[in-house]
C-alpha positions, 0 to 999 in steps of 0.5 A: 579928365575921363579916365581911360576905358578898359580894353584888351586888344586882339591882333591877328596875322597869318603868323599868329594871333595875340591878345594885349591886356589894359595891364600890358600883359601880351599873349599868343593865342589860338584861334579858339581863344581868339574867337571866344575872347572877341565874342565874350567882350568888345574888343579893339581891331584894327581892320575887323573884315582883315581880321576875321579873314586872317582867324578863318572867322565869318563876321568878327565884331569889336572895337575896329581903330578905322572907324573911330579913326574915321570919326575923329578925323574924317576925310584923312587917309591912314595906312590901316596897319599898325605901323601906318597908324602910329606914323598918321598919329604920330607916334612910333611904329612897333617893333614886331607883332607882339609889340603891333598887339599894344599898340592897338591899345595905345593907338586907341587912346590917343585917338580918344584922347583928341576928342578933349584936345580945344584944337581939334580941327574937326569938331563941328558936328561931332557931338551930333554925329556921335549922339546918334551913333549912340543910339544906334548902337556903334561900339565905339559911343560909350568911350566917344560920347562922354568925352565931346563937350555938348555945343551951346546951340545946335551944331550946323549939319552936313546939309546946311554945311555945305556950299551951294554952287552958282550958274555961270555963263557958258565960257566964250571961245578959247582966242587963238596963240601960239605958245613960242619955245622959249615961254614954254620951257621958261614955264617948265622951269618954273614949275620943276623949281629952281633946285632941279637938275635941268632936263633936256629930254624933259624940255625936249617933250614940253616943246613938241606938246606945245604945238598940240594948242597951236590954232587948228587949220582946217576942220576934222584936222586937230593936232595931233602929236603922240609922244613916247616918254620912258618912265622917268623923262617927267612927262606930266611936267612937261605937258603941264606946262605948255598946257597951264600957258595956253589956258593962262593965254587962251583962257580956255581949258585942257582936258588930261585925262587918265587910265588909272584912279592913281595918276588922277591923285597924282596930277592932282598933286602936281597942279599945285606948282601951277597954282601955290593958292590953294583957293585959286587952285580948287577954282582952276583945277577940276577933278572930274568923274564919273556921277557913280564915283560921287556921293548923292546926297539924297541917297545919303539923306534917305540912309540916315533917315531909316533907309539903312539898318545896322551896320549899315547905318553906321556907315551912313553916319561915318560917310556924313562926318566925312562928307563935312569936310570933303573937297569934293565928295568923290567916294572912289578914289577921292580923299573918303579912305578906300578901307572905310567902305569895306569895313562893312563888307556889303552894308552899301556903300555903293547905294550912297552913290548916284545909282544909273537912273536915281537922280532928280536932278532939280527936283532934289532939294539938295540940288544945290549943294549936289557934289556932282553937279559942283563939280560939273560946273566947277570944270567948265570954268577951270583951266586945267580938267583932270578925267578918265578916258571913257567920261572924255570920249562920253562927254566929247561925243556929247560936246560935239553934238551940242557944237561946243566940242573938247578942243584941248585935250592930253591923253595920258596913258594913251596905251589903254585908249583902245581900251578905253574905246572898245568898252565906250563904243561897245553895245550890250543888250542884256537883261540888266541893261534892259531891266536898268532901262525899264525902271528908268522910264516906268519907275521902281516895281512894286514894293522895290526899296528906294526912291527911284522914279519914273518918267511920268513922276519926273515929267508930270508937269510936262505932261499936264502942261503939254498934251503931246508930250504928256501922251509921249510919256505914256506911249514909252510906260506902256512900251517899256512893259515889254522889258524884262521885269524883277525875277527875270533871271529865275525864269529863264532857268524855269522856261518861262520868259514873259514878253518879247525881250526876255524870250530872246534871252531865253534862246540866246542861254540855250544857244550858249548852253548848247554851244559852250565847252564843258571845260567853261563850267562855271565861269563866264560863257561865250559863243560867236554870234554866227549860224544861229539856229531857227528858235533865236532868229525868230526871237529877234523879230519880236524884240526888235519890234518891242524896241522900236515901240519904244523908241518912237515915244522916246524920241517925241518926248525928247522933241516936246521937251525941247518944244517946252524949253523954247517955249519958255512957260510961267512955271519954267523956273530955272529949277524946272529947266534944269530937270527937262535939261536932265531928262533930255540928256537921258533921253539922247543917252538912252535912244542912242543905247536903244539904236544899238540894239536894234542894229545888233538884233538886225543882223541876226541870221544875217551877214556878218558886219566887217566893223563888228564882233557879235556874240552871245553870252552868260555871265556866271560867278562860281556857277551863279549866272546874274546876266545874259545878253548879246554884245557887240564891239567895234573889230577896231574901236579907234574909228568912232574914237577918231570920228568921236573926239579926234576929229572934233579936238582942235589938239590932242596929246597922246601920250605914255612911257609904253605907246608903242607897247615895244613895236613901231610907230604904226602900232600906236597910230592904230592903236590910238586911232590917228590912223583914220584922219586926214592928218599926219599926227607928229611923234616924238619919243624919248628913252628913260634916263634910267641905268635899266642895264645896271639897275635890273635883270630878267630872270625866266626860270625853266623849271617850275612846271606849268599847272601844278599850284605846288611848284608855283606856290612853292616858287613864289614862297621860295622867290619872297624870301629870297627878297625878303619881302617887296614883291609884286606877284603878277597872276592871269587868273584869279583862282590860281592867285587864291590857291597860291596865297593860301598855300604860302601866307602862313609860311611867309608871315612865321619868317616875319613877311605879311604877305597880301593878295587882291581878291583874297584880303577884304581891302579895296586894291588902291588900300593895298597897294599904300600897304605895300608901299608903307611896308618894304617887308610885304608883298603883294599878289594881283592881277591885271589891274596892279600890272599898269598904273601902280608907282612904289619907288624904292625898297618896297619894290624890288622884285616883280614875279609873272606866274607865266606869259601873259597872253590873251585870253582866247574869247570870241572878240580876241580870236575875230581880233587876232585873225584881223591883226596879223594871227600870231602877230597880234598876239605877240603884240598884246604880250610885248605891251603886257611885259613892258608894263609889267616890267615898268613897276620895276623902276620908277626912279633913278636909284631903284634896283630890281629883278623880273622873274618869269616862271616860265620855261615857255618864254619866246626868244622874239618876245624879250624885246618888250624889255628895255635895251641892254637888260640881261636876260637870263634862263636859269633853274628856280634854285639859281634864281633863288640865289640870284634874287637873295645875293642881289635884292635881301634887305637883310643880305650881309653887308659885303652881298649888299655891296656887290649888289650894288656893284652888279647893279650900278651904284645909285 
């Protein structure tokens, strides 16, 4: 038995700092002593970047328990707090912060002792990984390596362990079926289980959803269901039941699309009710995401072989440990713990994913084991494919062109469909986009790092076999020289642009700065692309010529590649065919993008196109410019959504708890594209079964002065203290969020109320929500990302506080849509939807209770119908609101007060 190492531990919060010694002593120390102690000797920490933030110290190194956990249990998640880690390890959570410091040492010994156990499930590959990490001077290696027995023979390394995917034939067309109401309800009952209480609303929902799977009667006339199902109805199983029944009977896939990764994870879990056998479930259910979400094995290999240095190299080896045990290689929202990349700050986790333009497809030695390709092929044979709105729209467009459309689609979180279409069908001619295109065509600039290769290198065999194809490659490479090159931003600042595109961007920059408001200084600025001056309009013509010169050879090259596939030369094996097909797909996508750029430039100086909104922008962060360009969005992005996605489909369900956003069905029709198809959609609505009137209340605080950050911070602190934590605070501006966090975090921590904040704490948003959910005394502050898609039932979320009315930001795009959508009525619809989404975080199950507080005396009464019917809305002072919150929500309320709370808000 190897004796335990002698460590000390450092635990830092907003409320204090503690050092635990190996002999059991724990003492409270100041920041200076803590920093000096950490610098003198390696100390055990839990989330070093977060501890450094709490200490106000730039970089803090030590023995991070999360790194050790990631090594010992790759692919397993633990909430990165002392209590969360304790539960993951089967230990007793510490009762207070002093005990938490001592617990860090207990956890370290528990993890190290796991390495000696014969039943350690993740042993394979550990010795090789630990030995390499020791050479990289990983702080834990001296304690880890002696505890892992050297294997008798060489361990299988990651690239030999991963299974290879098999090429399969295209799936046949689904059989036409009609789902009966009785069998649909029977399938639903099987999924919910015999012990579940029958819910008529869920049954009615499932029966309505089944009609979207009926055979289509006419081309371009899909079966469309718009379904608003209040929280608690069980809409997920409500549409999974007919989807599973259809897939089984028709032998056809159903694509389920979400807006948030949270719902994707929930859906993935729920499909376990359909397929109890894990092996069958892996075959029948696939989570499909964009390429940038997955680990790229070639990038990982480059990193492991010296491409990464220092801390980045350690991250690469921990990711390799995870990849060997990962279900699907998903690094963003998959089974890679979200906190792992954040431990290494900017050490390069994004360089391990598939960056744009880098994939060499069949030219990659790991192509047959590629996570991305495996997911793409698995989705072809799956019954249920879980994806996101943007990917579904892109694939729907591609599949329509190929003659095999996505036929059955469920859009959950349908209230986000408009925003997703807005981003997907937009065009942006910016410096960053243009330089990415240049690199995809020409390859890397001189002295550039990475393995990116241009068209000439990727298609050298085609160039030597097909003369016309080779000439097209040469012409494309030559034409791409007109696109922005490295250091283009520096040339913009110096007034020395090179080439027609850089000259155009320089004129854009001049125009934006000339028209920008002084109040916008330091942040992104923009101006409408109207009444433009001579120099900018004159610069557009040479830019169009340069882009035209690039489009031609790209189209010719695509035609030659298609001809090579048809000819089938001797050297065209499966790998070469896949590589050429990948190049054709890339050329198609980028040719379409170039067409959008040319159309955008063609309108400069001319009459406004009524279908589009065009503007010029300089993107900045804290005064630092990072992009410049021209932007074009559809005034109504539901038009291309209808044309590309809805009309090509056979059946579509668009569903949400707030699909109408507090308005009428006409609003939903306009947002999701059904106003632009020639068939009337079915509509279904069922209210939430929750007793909102007795379980919740809305408080509008009338005496917090707008713009007074001291008052705002004080209001948040007092409300959180009154509730005893359990508060979700929502902000409309990151700057105010940061100021409020800085003012109240220490105060709350001293009261035993942990505070976490998006954009402040060095933790990804998903993990922040996990921490918040895990501790009923914790509170979380954030912005739009936390207003929707956050599911925290129970006592952990009992108070939602919004800093003010969530009016839309007055951008060029918003102004155009406001003018087209009825002026203030458009703004009201936006605000109602945002209020409904924010309120929806509060009550997630029947026994939840809570208060919704709006810190704005200017809340218009006309917008109060955004809240569920029957919910009492009270205007009152901050003092009165604090008293109300304390009496109804505090976990520390006296028994009598707690009983009064339950009576007032409804008994469970």
